ROSE-4610 file (N, C-alpha, C; in Angstrom, 1 decimal, always signed):
// ROSE-4610
residu = [M/M/M/S/S/S/N/N/N/S/S/S/L/L/L/V/V/V/S/S/S/I/I/I/Q/Q/Q/I/I/I/I/I/I/P/P/P/K/K/K/T/T/T/E/E/E/K/K/K/N/N/N/E/E/E/D/D/D/V/V/V/I/I/I/P/P/P/Y/Y/Y/V/V/V/D/D/D/H/H/H/A/A/A/I/I/I/S/S/S/L/L/L/I/I/I/E/E/E/K/K/K/S/S/S/G/G/G/L/L/L/K/K/K/Y/Y/Y/E/E/E/V/V/V/H/H/H/P/P/P/L/L/L/E/E/E/T/T/T/T/T/T/I/I/I/E/E/E/G/G/G/E/E/E/L/L/L/S/S/S/T/T/T/I/I/I/F/F/F/G/G/G/L/L/L/I/I/I/E/E/E/K/K/K/M/M/M/N/N/N/E/E/E/A/A/A/M/M/M/V/V/V/E/E/E/K/K/K/G/G/G/C/C/C/S/S/S/N/N/N/V/V/V/I/I/I/S/S/S/Q/Q/Q/I/I/I/K/K/K/V/V/V/L/L/L/Y/Y/Y/Q/Q/Q/P/P/P/S/S/S/G/G/G/A/A/A/S/S/S/M/M/M/D/D/D/D/D/D/L/L/L/T/T/T/S/S/S/K/K/K/Y/Y/Y/R/R/R/T/T/T]
num = [1/1/1/2/2/2/3/3/3/4/4/4/5/5/5/6/6/6/7/7/7/8/8/8/9/9/9/10/10/10/11/11/11/12/12/12/13/13/13/14/14/14/15/15/15/16/16/16/17/17/17/18/18/18/19/19/19/20/20/20/21/21/21/22/22/22/23/23/23/24/24/24/25/25/25/26/26/26/27/27/27/28/28/28/29/29/29/30/30/30/31/31/31/32/32/32/33/33/33/34/34/34/35/35/35/36/36/36/37/37/37/38/38/38/39/39/39/40/40/40/41/41/41/42/42/42/43/43/43/44/44/44/45/45/45/46/46/46/47/47/47/48/48/48/49/49/49/50/50/50/51/51/51/52/52/52/53/53/53/54/54/54/55/55/55/56/56/56/57/57/57/58/58/58/59/59/59/60/60/60/61/61/61/62/62/62/63/63/63/64/64/64/65/65/65/66/66/66/67/67/67/68/68/68/69/69/69/70/70/70/71/71/71/72/72/72/73/73/73/74/74/74/75/75/75/76/76/76/77/77/77/78/78/78/79/79/79/80/80/80/81/81/81/82/82/82/83/83/83/84/84/84/85/85/85/86/86/86/87/87/87/88/88/88/89/89/89/90/90/90/91/91/91/92/92/92/93/93/93/94/94/94/95/95/95/96/96/96/97/97/97]
x = [-8.3/-7.9/-6.6/-6.4/-5.2/-4.0/-2.8/-1.7/-0.9/-1.2/-0.4/-1.1/-0.6/-1.0/+0.3/+0.2/+1.3/+0.9/+1.6/+1.3/+2.4/+2.0/+2.9/+2.7/+3.8/+3.8/+4.7/+4.1/+4.8/+5.2/+6.5/+6.9/+7.6/+6.9/+7.5/+8.3/+9.4/+10.2/+9.8/+9.2/+8.7/+9.8/+9.7/+10.7/+10.9/+9.8/+9.9/+9.4/+9.5/+9.1/+7.6/+6.8/+5.3/+4.7/+3.4/+2.6/+2.6/+2.8/+2.8/+1.5/+0.5/-0.8/-1.4/-1.4/-2.0/-1.3/+0.0/+0.7/+0.3/+0.2/-0.3/-1.7/-2.5/-3.9/-3.9/-3.0/-2.9/-2.5/-1.5/-1.1/-2.2/-3.0/-4.1/-5.2/-5.3/-6.3/-5.8/-4.5/-4.0/-4.4/-4.3/-4.6/-6.1/-6.9/-8.4/-8.7/-8.1/-8.3/-7.8/-6.9/-6.4/-7.5/-8.5/-9.5/-9.2/-8.0/-7.6/-8.2/-8.5/-9.0/-7.9/-8.3/-7.3/-8.0/-7.2/-7.6/-6.6/-7.1/-6.2/-6.2/-5.0/-4.8/-4.0/-3.9/-3.2/-1.8/-1.0/+0.4/+0.8/-0.2/+0.1/-1.2/-1.1/-2.3/-2.0/-2.9/-2.7/-3.5/-2.8/-3.4/-3.4/-4.5/-4.6/-4.7/-3.9/-3.9/-2.8/-2.5/-1.4/-0.1/+1.0/+2.2/+2.7/+2.8/+3.3/+2.5/+1.2/+0.3/+0.5/+0.6/+0.8/+2.2/+3.2/+4.5/+4.5/+3.8/+3.6/+2.9/+1.9/+1.2/+2.1/+2.9/+3.9/+4.8/+5.3/+6.1/+5.4/+4.2/+3.4/+3.2/+2.9/+2.8/+4.0/+5.2/+6.5/+6.7/+6.5/+6.6/+5.7/+4.5/+3.5/+4.0/+4.7/+5.2/+6.3/+7.1/+8.2/+7.5/+6.5/+5.8/+5.2/+4.8/+4.2/+5.2/+6.5/+7.5/+8.4/+8.2/+9.0/+10.4/+11.4/+12.8/+13.1/+12.4/+12.6/+11.4/+11.3/+10.2/+10.8/+10.4/+10.7/+9.4/+9.5/+8.3/+8.7/+8.1/+8.3/+7.2/+7.6/+6.6/+6.8/+5.7/+5.7/+4.9/+5.5/+4.8/+4.5/+3.3/+3.0/+2.7/+3.5/+3.3/+2.9/+1.8/+1.2/+0.5/+1.2/+0.6/-0.7/-1.0/-2.2/-3.4/-3.1/-4.1/-3.9/-4.1/-4.0/-5.1/-5.7/-6.7/-6.7/-7.0/-7.1/-8.2/-9.3/-10.4/-10.0/-9.3/-8.9/-8.0/-7.1/-6.2/-6.8/-7.8/-8.3/-9.7/-10.5/-11.9/-12.2/-11.3/-11.6/-11.5/-10.9/-10.8/-11.9/-12.7/-13.8/-15.1/-15.8/-17.1/-18.2]
y = [-3.3/-2.1/-2.4/-1.9/-2.0/-1.2/-1.7/-1.0/-0.2/-0.2/+0.5/+1.1/+2.2/+2.8/+2.8/+2.3/+2.3/+2.9/+3.9/+4.5/+4.0/+3.5/+3.0/+3.6/+4.0/+4.4/+3.3/+2.5/+1.5/+2.0/+1.8/+2.3/+1.2/+0.5/-0.6/-0.1/-0.8/-0.5/-1.5/-1.0/-1.9/-2.1/-3.2/-3.6/-2.6/-2.1/-1.2/+0.2/+0.6/+1.9/+2.2/+1.2/+1.4/+2.0/+2.4/+3.0/+2.1/+2.6/+1.8/+1.7/+2.5/+2.6/+1.2/+0.3/-1.0/-1.8/-1.6/-2.3/-1.8/-0.5/+0.1/-0.4/-0.4/-0.9/-2.3/-3.2/-4.6/-4.6/-3.8/-3.7/-3.3/-2.3/-1.9/-3.0/-3.8/-4.9/-5.9/-6.1/-7.0/-6.5/-5.2/-4.5/-4.8/-4.5/-4.7/-6.2/-7.1/-8.6/-9.0/-8.2/-8.5/-8.4/-7.5/-7.3/-6.2/-5.6/-4.6/-3.3/-2.4/-1.1/-0.3/+0.4/+1.2/+2.4/+3.4/+4.5/+4.8/+5.0/+5.4/+6.9/+7.4/+8.9/+9.1/+10.3/+10.5/+10.0/+10.1/+9.7/+8.5/+8.0/+6.8/+6.2/+5.0/+4.3/+4.1/+4.3/+4.1/+2.9/+2.0/+0.7/+0.7/+0.3/+0.2/-1.3/-1.7/-3.1/-3.4/-4.6/-5.1/-5.0/-4.4/-4.2/-5.4/-6.5/-7.7/-8.1/-8.0/-8.3/-7.4/-6.1/-5.1/-5.3/-5.6/-5.8/-7.1/-8.1/-9.3/-9.0/-8.1/-7.6/-6.9/-6.0/-5.2/-6.2/-7.2/-8.2/-8.9/-9.2/-9.8/-8.9/-7.6/-6.6/-6.5/-6.5/-6.4/-7.6/-8.8/-10.0/-10.1/-9.6/-9.6/-8.7/-7.6/-6.7/-7.5/-8.2/-8.9/-10.1/-10.7/-11.8/-11.2/-10.0/-9.3/-8.8/-9.0/-8.7/-7.4/-6.9/-5.7/-6.2/-5.4/-5.8/-5.5/-4.4/-4.1/-3.2/-3.0/-2.2/-1.3/-0.1/+0.8/+0.9/+0.7/+0.9/+1.9/+3.1/+4.1/+4.0/+3.8/+3.6/+4.5/+4.8/+5.6/+4.7/+4.6/+3.8/+4.5/+4.4/+4.8/+3.5/+3.1/+2.0/+2.5/+2.1/+2.6/+1.5/+0.8/-0.4/-0.1/+1.1/+1.4/+1.5/+1.5/+1.6/+2.7/+2.5/+3.5/+3.4/+4.5/+4.5/+5.7/+5.6/+6.7/+7.7/+7.1/+8.0/+8.9/+8.3/+9.1/+10.3/+10.0/+11.1/+12.1/+11.7/+12.6/+13.1/+12.6/+12.9/+14.4/+15.2/+16.7/+17.4/+16.7/+17.3/+16.9/+15.9/+15.4/+16.2/+16.4/+17.1/+16.2]
z = [+17.7/+16.9/+16.3/+15.1/+14.3/+15.1/+14.9/+15.5/+14.5/+13.2/+12.3/+11.1/+10.6/+9.4/+8.5/+7.3/+6.4/+5.1/+4.6/+3.3/+2.3/+1.2/+0.2/-1.2/-1.8/-3.2/-3.9/-4.8/-5.5/-6.9/-7.2/-8.5/-9.2/-10.1/-10.8/-12.0/-12.3/-13.5/-14.6/-15.6/-16.7/-17.7/-18.4/-19.4/-20.5/-21.0/-22.2/-21.8/-20.5/-20.0/-20.4/-20.4/-20.7/-19.4/-19.6/-18.6/-17.4/-16.2/-15.0/-14.3/-14.7/-14.1/-14.0/-15.0/-14.9/-13.8/-13.6/-12.6/-11.2/-11.1/-9.8/-9.5/-10.5/-10.3/-9.8/-10.3/-9.8/-8.4/-8.0/-6.6/-5.7/-6.1/-5.3/-5.2/-6.3/-6.2/-5.2/-5.0/-4.0/-2.6/-2.4/-1.1/-0.9/-1.9/-1.8/-1.4/-2.0/-1.7/-0.3/+0.3/+1.6/+2.7/+2.4/+3.4/+4.4/+4.3/+5.2/+4.7/+5.7/+5.4/+4.7/+3.6/+2.9/+2.2/+1.9/+1.1/+0.0/-1.2/-2.3/-2.4/-2.5/-2.7/-4.0/-4.4/-5.7/-5.8/-4.7/-4.8/-3.9/-3.2/-2.3/-1.8/-1.3/-0.7/+0.7/+1.6/+3.1/+3.5/+4.2/+4.7/+6.2/+6.8/+8.2/+8.6/+9.6/+10.1/+11.0/+11.2/+12.0/+11.2/+11.8/+11.0/+10.3/+10.9/+10.2/+9.1/+9.2/+8.1/+6.9/+7.2/+6.1/+5.4/+6.2/+5.6/+4.7/+5.1/+4.3/+3.0/+3.1/+1.9/+0.9/+1.5/+0.7/+0.0/+0.6/+0.0/-1.2/-0.9/-2.0/-3.2/-2.9/-4.0/-4.8/-4.2/-4.9/-5.7/-5.2/-5.9/-7.1/-7.0/-8.1/-9.2/-8.9/-10.0/-10.8/-10.1/-10.8/-11.6/-11.1/-11.8/-13.1/-13.1/-14.2/-15.2/-14.9/-15.9/-15.5/-14.3/-13.9/-13.5/-13.9/-13.5/-12.1/-11.6/-10.2/-9.7/-8.4/-7.9/-6.8/-6.8/-5.6/-4.8/-3.5/-2.7/-1.6/-1.7/-0.7/+0.3/+1.6/+2.6/+3.8/+4.4/+5.7/+6.7/+7.9/+8.9/+10.1/+10.6/+12.0/+12.7/+13.7/+14.5/+15.9/+16.4/+17.7/+18.3/+19.2/+19.9/+20.5/+21.0/+21.6/+20.6/+19.4/+18.3/+17.4/+16.1/+15.1/+14.1/+13.7/+12.7/+11.8/+10.6/+9.7/+10.1/+10.6/+11.0/+12.1/+13.1/+14.3/+13.8/+12.9/+12.5/+11.5/+10.8/+9.7/+9.9/+10.9/+11.0/+11.0/+11.6/+11.7/+10.3/+9.3/+8.0/+7.0/+7.5/+6.6/+6.8/+5.7/+5.9/+5.7]
């Protein structure tokens, strides 16, 4: 079982203040390619997995934004680290219909 849930909101600063949605879409595609379980929400994406793996992915996402021409990136993250196991389903199942 995974030991962490990490929610990330990535905010890339573009050179000409263009729409950041294509950049965010690229960041989400990196999450998808990682094979980790994730859910996209309106203001953040939550990733389930091992903490070190997720942090490595976040580093990769930030580097990708710079490679795409962003001068900097703000990544706002929330972390639940629970060695006994953490899952989105366990925390949210009672709210799902």
